[in-house]
mmCIF file of the C-alpha atoms, coordinates in Angstrom:
data_MODEL
# 
_entry.id   MODEL 
# 
loop_
_atom_site.group_PDB 
_atom_site.id 
_atom_site.type_symbol 
_atom_site.label_atom_id 
_atom_site.label_alt_id 
_atom_site.label_comp_id 
_atom_site.label_asym_id 
_atom_site.label_entity_id 
_atom_site.label_seq_id 
_atom_site.pdbx_PDB_ins_code 
_atom_site.Cartn_x 
_atom_site.Cartn_y 
_atom_site.Cartn_z 
_atom_site.occupancy 
_atom_site.B_iso_or_equiv 
_atom_site.pdbx_formal_charge 
_atom_site.auth_seq_id 
_atom_site.auth_comp_id 
_atom_site.auth_asym_id 
_atom_site.auth_atom_id 
_atom_site.pdbx_PDB_model_num 
ATOM 1   C CA . UNK A 1 1   ? 1.368  -92.092 -20.302 1.00 0.00 ? 1   UNK A CA 1 
ATOM 2   C CA . UNK A 1 2   ? 3.174  -88.738 -20.376 1.00 0.00 ? 2   UNK A CA 1 
ATOM 3   C CA . UNK A 1 3   ? 2.824  -86.901 -17.070 1.00 0.00 ? 3   UNK A CA 1 
ATOM 4   C CA . UNK A 1 4   ? 2.207  -83.178 -16.731 1.00 0.00 ? 4   UNK A CA 1 
ATOM 5   C CA . UNK A 1 5   ? 5.259  -81.553 -15.112 1.00 0.00 ? 5   UNK A CA 1 
ATOM 6   C CA . UNK A 1 6   ? 4.832  -79.974 -11.688 1.00 0.00 ? 6   UNK A CA 1 
ATOM 7   C CA . UNK A 1 7   ? 5.036  -76.201 -12.138 1.00 0.00 ? 7   UNK A CA 1 
ATOM 8   C CA . UNK A 1 8   ? 8.164  -74.976 -10.362 1.00 0.00 ? 8   UNK A CA 1 
ATOM 9   C CA . UNK A 1 9   ? 9.289  -71.456 -11.211 1.00 0.00 ? 9   UNK A CA 1 
ATOM 10  C CA . UNK A 1 10  ? 12.569 -70.109 -9.891  1.00 0.00 ? 10  UNK A CA 1 
ATOM 11  C CA . UNK A 1 11  ? 12.608 -67.248 -7.408  1.00 0.00 ? 11  UNK A CA 1 
ATOM 12  C CA . UNK A 1 12  ? 12.604 -63.809 -9.029  1.00 0.00 ? 12  UNK A CA 1 
ATOM 13  C CA . UNK A 1 13  ? 16.024 -62.624 -10.166 1.00 0.00 ? 13  UNK A CA 1 
ATOM 14  C CA . UNK A 1 14  ? 16.934 -59.042 -11.070 1.00 0.00 ? 14  UNK A CA 1 
ATOM 15  C CA . UNK A 1 15  ? 17.586 -58.700 -14.795 1.00 0.00 ? 15  UNK A CA 1 
ATOM 16  C CA . UNK A 1 16  ? 21.271 -57.918 -14.195 1.00 0.00 ? 16  UNK A CA 1 
ATOM 17  C CA . UNK A 1 17  ? 21.591 -61.267 -12.311 1.00 0.00 ? 17  UNK A CA 1 
ATOM 18  C CA . UNK A 1 18  ? 19.600 -63.377 -14.789 1.00 0.00 ? 18  UNK A CA 1 
ATOM 19  C CA . UNK A 1 19  ? 22.732 -65.305 -15.762 1.00 0.00 ? 19  UNK A CA 1 
ATOM 20  C CA . UNK A 1 20  ? 22.538 -66.961 -12.314 1.00 0.00 ? 20  UNK A CA 1 
ATOM 21  C CA . UNK A 1 21  ? 19.475 -68.833 -13.623 1.00 0.00 ? 21  UNK A CA 1 
ATOM 22  C CA . UNK A 1 22  ? 21.337 -70.544 -16.464 1.00 0.00 ? 22  UNK A CA 1 
ATOM 23  C CA . UNK A 1 23  ? 21.398 -74.299 -16.132 1.00 0.00 ? 23  UNK A CA 1 
ATOM 24  C CA . UNK A 1 24  ? 24.644 -75.771 -14.820 1.00 0.00 ? 24  UNK A CA 1 
ATOM 25  C CA . UNK A 1 25  ? 24.825 -78.143 -17.770 1.00 0.00 ? 25  UNK A CA 1 
ATOM 26  C CA . UNK A 1 26  ? 24.495 -75.149 -20.160 1.00 0.00 ? 26  UNK A CA 1 
ATOM 27  C CA . UNK A 1 27  ? 22.229 -77.279 -22.359 1.00 0.00 ? 27  UNK A CA 1 
ATOM 28  C CA . UNK A 1 28  ? 19.248 -75.740 -24.148 1.00 0.00 ? 28  UNK A CA 1 
ATOM 29  C CA . UNK A 1 29  ? 16.321 -76.214 -21.766 1.00 0.00 ? 29  UNK A CA 1 
ATOM 30  C CA . UNK A 1 30  ? 12.875 -75.381 -23.084 1.00 0.00 ? 30  UNK A CA 1 
ATOM 31  C CA . UNK A 1 31  ? 10.398 -73.819 -20.726 1.00 0.00 ? 31  UNK A CA 1 
ATOM 32  C CA . UNK A 1 32  ? 8.294  -70.885 -19.656 1.00 0.00 ? 32  UNK A CA 1 
ATOM 33  C CA . UNK A 1 33  ? 9.510  -67.574 -18.265 1.00 0.00 ? 33  UNK A CA 1 
ATOM 34  C CA . UNK A 1 34  ? 8.022  -64.476 -16.703 1.00 0.00 ? 34  UNK A CA 1 
ATOM 35  C CA . UNK A 1 35  ? 9.234  -60.883 -16.747 1.00 0.00 ? 35  UNK A CA 1 
ATOM 36  C CA . UNK A 1 36  ? 8.018  -58.460 -14.099 1.00 0.00 ? 36  UNK A CA 1 
ATOM 37  C CA . UNK A 1 37  ? 8.466  -54.802 -13.222 1.00 0.00 ? 37  UNK A CA 1 
ATOM 38  C CA . UNK A 1 38  ? 8.691  -54.375 -9.449  1.00 0.00 ? 38  UNK A CA 1 
ATOM 39  C CA . UNK A 1 39  ? 9.073  -51.173 -7.388  1.00 0.00 ? 39  UNK A CA 1 
ATOM 40  C CA . UNK A 1 40  ? 11.876 -53.026 -5.590  1.00 0.00 ? 40  UNK A CA 1 
ATOM 41  C CA . UNK A 1 41  ? 13.435 -56.425 -6.201  1.00 0.00 ? 41  UNK A CA 1 
ATOM 42  C CA . UNK A 1 42  ? 11.517 -59.224 -4.426  1.00 0.00 ? 42  UNK A CA 1 
ATOM 43  C CA . UNK A 1 43  ? 13.211 -61.298 -1.754  1.00 0.00 ? 43  UNK A CA 1 
ATOM 44  C CA . UNK A 1 44  ? 15.327 -64.317 -2.735  1.00 0.00 ? 44  UNK A CA 1 
ATOM 45  C CA . UNK A 1 45  ? 12.578 -66.818 -1.909  1.00 0.00 ? 45  UNK A CA 1 
ATOM 46  C CA . UNK A 1 46  ? 9.632  -65.086 -3.618  1.00 0.00 ? 46  UNK A CA 1 
ATOM 47  C CA . UNK A 1 47  ? 8.275  -67.083 -6.548  1.00 0.00 ? 47  UNK A CA 1 
ATOM 48  C CA . UNK A 1 48  ? 5.529  -66.148 -9.041  1.00 0.00 ? 48  UNK A CA 1 
ATOM 49  C CA . UNK A 1 49  ? 3.563  -69.359 -8.737  1.00 0.00 ? 49  UNK A CA 1 
ATOM 50  C CA . UNK A 1 50  ? 0.835  -70.144 -7.790  1.00 0.00 ? 50  UNK A CA 1 
ATOM 51  C CA . UNK A 1 51  ? -0.090 -66.533 -6.981  1.00 0.00 ? 51  UNK A CA 1 
ATOM 52  C CA . UNK A 1 52  ? 0.757  -64.535 -10.097 1.00 0.00 ? 52  UNK A CA 1 
ATOM 53  C CA . UNK A 1 53  ? 1.734  -60.995 -9.060  1.00 0.00 ? 53  UNK A CA 1 
ATOM 54  C CA . UNK A 1 54  ? 0.199  -58.058 -10.910 1.00 0.00 ? 54  UNK A CA 1 
ATOM 55  C CA . UNK A 1 55  ? 3.726  -56.810 -11.673 1.00 0.00 ? 55  UNK A CA 1 
ATOM 56  C CA . UNK A 1 56  ? 4.157  -59.441 -14.406 1.00 0.00 ? 56  UNK A CA 1 
ATOM 57  C CA . UNK A 1 57  ? 4.634  -57.666 -17.719 1.00 0.00 ? 57  UNK A CA 1 
ATOM 58  C CA . UNK A 1 58  ? 5.389  -60.592 -20.042 1.00 0.00 ? 58  UNK A CA 1 
ATOM 59  C CA . UNK A 1 59  ? 4.764  -64.335 -20.182 1.00 0.00 ? 59  UNK A CA 1 
ATOM 60  C CA . UNK A 1 60  ? 6.815  -66.288 -22.688 1.00 0.00 ? 60  UNK A CA 1 
ATOM 61  C CA . UNK A 1 61  ? 7.989  -69.718 -23.719 1.00 0.00 ? 61  UNK A CA 1 
ATOM 62  C CA . UNK A 1 62  ? 11.151 -70.788 -25.489 1.00 0.00 ? 62  UNK A CA 1 
ATOM 63  C CA . UNK A 1 63  ? 13.099 -73.815 -26.673 1.00 0.00 ? 63  UNK A CA 1 
ATOM 64  C CA . UNK A 1 64  ? 16.212 -72.472 -24.911 1.00 0.00 ? 64  UNK A CA 1 
ATOM 65  C CA . UNK A 1 65  ? 15.891 -70.564 -21.634 1.00 0.00 ? 65  UNK A CA 1 
ATOM 66  C CA . UNK A 1 66  ? 19.674 -70.130 -21.539 1.00 0.00 ? 66  UNK A CA 1 
ATOM 67  C CA . UNK A 1 67  ? 19.355 -68.010 -24.675 1.00 0.00 ? 67  UNK A CA 1 
ATOM 68  C CA . UNK A 1 68  ? 16.063 -66.164 -24.276 1.00 0.00 ? 68  UNK A CA 1 
ATOM 69  C CA . UNK A 1 69  ? 15.519 -64.634 -21.767 1.00 0.00 ? 69  UNK A CA 1 
ATOM 70  C CA . UNK A 1 70  ? 18.753 -65.375 -19.893 1.00 0.00 ? 70  UNK A CA 1 
ATOM 71  C CA . UNK A 1 71  ? 21.084 -63.876 -22.488 1.00 0.00 ? 71  UNK A CA 1 
ATOM 72  C CA . UNK A 1 72  ? 18.913 -61.362 -24.309 1.00 0.00 ? 72  UNK A CA 1 
ATOM 73  C CA . UNK A 1 73  ? 15.308 -60.526 -25.086 1.00 0.00 ? 73  UNK A CA 1 
ATOM 74  C CA . UNK A 1 74  ? 13.838 -58.614 -28.000 1.00 0.00 ? 74  UNK A CA 1 
ATOM 75  C CA . UNK A 1 75  ? 11.237 -56.872 -25.811 1.00 0.00 ? 75  UNK A CA 1 
ATOM 76  C CA . UNK A 1 76  ? 13.768 -54.982 -23.652 1.00 0.00 ? 76  UNK A CA 1 
ATOM 77  C CA . UNK A 1 77  ? 13.550 -51.750 -25.701 1.00 0.00 ? 77  UNK A CA 1 
ATOM 78  C CA . UNK A 1 78  ? 9.768  -51.874 -25.293 1.00 0.00 ? 78  UNK A CA 1 
ATOM 79  C CA . UNK A 1 79  ? 10.139 -52.420 -21.549 1.00 0.00 ? 79  UNK A CA 1 
ATOM 80  C CA . UNK A 1 80  ? 12.396 -49.348 -21.252 1.00 0.00 ? 80  UNK A CA 1 
ATOM 81  C CA . UNK A 1 81  ? 9.911  -47.274 -23.259 1.00 0.00 ? 81  UNK A CA 1 
ATOM 82  C CA . UNK A 1 82  ? 6.894  -48.407 -21.229 1.00 0.00 ? 82  UNK A CA 1 
ATOM 83  C CA . UNK A 1 83  ? 8.433  -48.225 -17.752 1.00 0.00 ? 83  UNK A CA 1 
ATOM 84  C CA . UNK A 1 84  ? 11.178 -45.600 -18.042 1.00 0.00 ? 84  UNK A CA 1 
ATOM 85  C CA . UNK A 1 85  ? 13.720 -47.957 -16.492 1.00 0.00 ? 85  UNK A CA 1 
ATOM 86  C CA . UNK A 1 86  ? 16.784 -47.635 -18.776 1.00 0.00 ? 86  UNK A CA 1 
ATOM 87  C CA . UNK A 1 87  ? 19.097 -49.385 -16.289 1.00 0.00 ? 87  UNK A CA 1 
ATOM 88  C CA . UNK A 1 88  ? 16.611 -52.283 -15.970 1.00 0.00 ? 88  UNK A CA 1 
ATOM 89  C CA . UNK A 1 89  ? 16.943 -52.088 -12.171 1.00 0.00 ? 89  UNK A CA 1 
ATOM 90  C CA . UNK A 1 90  ? 13.312 -52.997 -11.590 1.00 0.00 ? 90  UNK A CA 1 
ATOM 91  C CA . UNK A 1 91  ? 13.019 -55.734 -14.210 1.00 0.00 ? 91  UNK A CA 1 
ATOM 92  C CA . UNK A 1 92  ? 13.010 -59.274 -12.831 1.00 0.00 ? 92  UNK A CA 1 
ATOM 93  C CA . UNK A 1 93  ? 12.825 -62.708 -14.414 1.00 0.00 ? 93  UNK A CA 1 
ATOM 94  C CA . UNK A 1 94  ? 11.685 -66.136 -13.266 1.00 0.00 ? 94  UNK A CA 1 
ATOM 95  C CA . UNK A 1 95  ? 12.034 -69.366 -15.239 1.00 0.00 ? 95  UNK A CA 1 
ATOM 96  C CA . UNK A 1 96  ? 10.514 -72.820 -15.279 1.00 0.00 ? 96  UNK A CA 1 
ATOM 97  C CA . UNK A 1 97  ? 12.703 -75.299 -17.222 1.00 0.00 ? 97  UNK A CA 1 
ATOM 98  C CA . UNK A 1 98  ? 10.542 -78.126 -18.569 1.00 0.00 ? 98  UNK A CA 1 
ATOM 99  C CA . UNK A 1 99  ? 12.616 -80.199 -21.004 1.00 0.00 ? 99  UNK A CA 1 
ATOM 100 C CA . UNK A 1 100 ? 16.138 -80.490 -22.329 1.00 0.00 ? 100 UNK A CA 1 
ATOM 101 C CA . UNK A 1 101 ? 16.228 -79.974 -26.082 1.00 0.00 ? 101 UNK A CA 1 
ATOM 102 C CA . UNK A 1 102 ? 16.942 -83.264 -27.783 1.00 0.00 ? 102 UNK A CA 1 
ATOM 103 C CA . UNK A 1 103 ? 15.407 -85.258 -24.957 1.00 0.00 ? 103 UNK A CA 1 
ATOM 104 C CA . UNK A 1 104 ? 13.062 -88.181 -25.475 1.00 0.00 ? 104 UNK A CA 1 
ATOM 105 C CA . UNK A 1 105 ? 9.816  -86.259 -24.871 1.00 0.00 ? 105 UNK A CA 1 
ATOM 106 C CA . UNK A 1 106 ? 10.877 -82.855 -26.233 1.00 0.00 ? 106 UNK A CA 1 
ATOM 107 C CA . UNK A 1 107 ? 8.341  -82.699 -29.070 1.00 0.00 ? 107 UNK A CA 1 
ATOM 108 C CA . UNK A 1 108 ? 5.499  -83.672 -26.764 1.00 0.00 ? 108 UNK A CA 1 
ATOM 109 C CA . UNK A 1 109 ? 6.547  -81.300 -23.987 1.00 0.00 ? 109 UNK A CA 1 
ATOM 110 C CA . UNK A 1 110 ? 6.622  -78.370 -26.420 1.00 0.00 ? 110 UNK A CA 1 
ATOM 111 C CA . UNK A 1 111 ? 2.832  -78.686 -26.384 1.00 0.00 ? 111 UNK A CA 1 
ATOM 112 C CA . UNK A 1 112 ? 2.901  -78.446 -22.604 1.00 0.00 ? 112 UNK A CA 1 
ATOM 113 C CA . UNK A 1 113 ? 4.933  -75.224 -22.530 1.00 0.00 ? 113 UNK A CA 1 
ATOM 114 C CA . UNK A 1 114 ? 2.613  -73.666 -25.124 1.00 0.00 ? 114 UNK A CA 1 
ATOM 115 C CA . UNK A 1 115 ? -0.349 -74.705 -22.994 1.00 0.00 ? 115 UNK A CA 1 
ATOM 116 C CA . UNK A 1 116 ? 1.231  -73.375 -19.783 1.00 0.00 ? 116 UNK A CA 1 
ATOM 117 C CA . UNK A 1 117 ? 2.142  -70.051 -21.401 1.00 0.00 ? 117 UNK A CA 1 
ATOM 118 C CA . UNK A 1 118 ? -1.466 -69.613 -22.536 1.00 0.00 ? 118 UNK A CA 1 
ATOM 119 C CA . UNK A 1 119 ? -2.851 -70.769 -19.171 1.00 0.00 ? 119 UNK A CA 1 
ATOM 120 C CA . UNK A 1 120 ? -0.694 -68.325 -17.232 1.00 0.00 ? 120 UNK A CA 1 
ATOM 121 C CA . UNK A 1 121 ? -1.715 -65.532 -19.589 1.00 0.00 ? 121 UNK A CA 1 
ATOM 122 C CA . UNK A 1 122 ? -5.366 -66.429 -19.067 1.00 0.00 ? 122 UNK A CA 1 
ATOM 123 C CA . UNK A 1 123 ? -4.987 -66.747 -15.274 1.00 0.00 ? 123 UNK A CA 1 
ATOM 124 C CA . UNK A 1 124 ? -3.318 -63.319 -15.140 1.00 0.00 ? 124 UNK A CA 1 
ATOM 125 C CA . UNK A 1 125 ? -5.928 -61.736 -17.440 1.00 0.00 ? 125 UNK A CA 1 
ATOM 126 C CA . UNK A 1 126 ? -8.812 -63.226 -15.485 1.00 0.00 ? 126 UNK A CA 1 
ATOM 127 C CA . UNK A 1 127 ? -7.368 -62.168 -12.120 1.00 0.00 ? 127 UNK A CA 1 
ATOM 128 C CA . UNK A 1 128 ? -6.428 -58.584 -13.035 1.00 0.00 ? 128 UNK A CA 1 
ATOM 129 C CA . UNK A 1 129 ? -8.871 -57.993 -15.922 1.00 0.00 ? 129 UNK A CA 1 
ATOM 130 C CA . UNK A 1 130 ? -6.045 -56.826 -18.169 1.00 0.00 ? 130 UNK A CA 1 
ATOM 131 C CA . UNK A 1 131 ? -3.254 -58.388 -20.220 1.00 0.00 ? 131 UNK A CA 1 
ATOM 132 C CA . UNK A 1 132 ? 0.399  -58.215 -19.137 1.00 0.00 ? 132 UNK A CA 1 
ATOM 133 C CA . UNK A 1 133 ? 1.740  -54.822 -20.236 1.00 0.00 ? 133 UNK A CA 1 
ATOM 134 C CA . UNK A 1 134 ? 4.221  -56.158 -22.794 1.00 0.00 ? 134 UNK A CA 1 
ATOM 135 C CA . UNK A 1 135 ? 1.915  -58.783 -24.269 1.00 0.00 ? 135 UNK A CA 1 
ATOM 136 C CA . UNK A 1 136 ? 1.523  -56.671 -27.398 1.00 0.00 ? 136 UNK A CA 1 
ATOM 137 C CA . UNK A 1 137 ? 4.419  -56.230 -29.825 1.00 0.00 ? 137 UNK A CA 1 
ATOM 138 C CA . UNK A 1 138 ? 3.401  -52.733 -30.896 1.00 0.00 ? 138 UNK A CA 1 
ATOM 139 C CA . UNK A 1 139 ? 1.338  -50.069 -29.236 1.00 0.00 ? 139 UNK A CA 1 
ATOM 140 C CA . UNK A 1 140 ? -2.239 -50.867 -30.188 1.00 0.00 ? 140 UNK A CA 1 
ATOM 141 C CA . UNK A 1 141 ? -5.730 -49.844 -29.339 1.00 0.00 ? 141 UNK A CA 1 
ATOM 142 C CA . UNK A 1 142 ? -6.043 -53.047 -27.304 1.00 0.00 ? 142 UNK A CA 1 
ATOM 143 C CA . UNK A 1 143 ? -3.378 -51.771 -24.887 1.00 0.00 ? 143 UNK A CA 1 
ATOM 144 C CA . UNK A 1 144 ? -5.318 -48.651 -24.061 1.00 0.00 ? 144 UNK A CA 1 
ATOM 145 C CA . UNK A 1 145 ? -8.496 -50.542 -23.259 1.00 0.00 ? 145 UNK A CA 1 
ATOM 146 C CA . UNK A 1 146 ? -9.182 -51.154 -19.571 1.00 0.00 ? 146 UNK A CA 1 
# 
């Protein structure tokens, strides 16, 4: 029977140091990642799990963490617009690598990362009674509610 991975997010890393989170093998690891906007960068041991901080602005999953978010991310212009942080000094990222692309259980574990992304989104929404700020692609009426 396939076992559910133990959730193990990395400590928060400032956006300009996100490359430090790339896997040593440089292989495409699929997983879940979090982006957060903090007033100041958290300490080197602070992790987002199991207590999701309110500062989380985006919850995502990918087939290659080394690419997105650790190289680039299409939501950065939206982040700058929403938070007025053009140098990205207060943007942090945390990752949870789940599977190596091409591995034996990759297709099955893709279901797990989709589930975990949705679960984290729900846990955050339930706890703070709002969605992460960058959940929406475009400004919408849903963003202005609550």
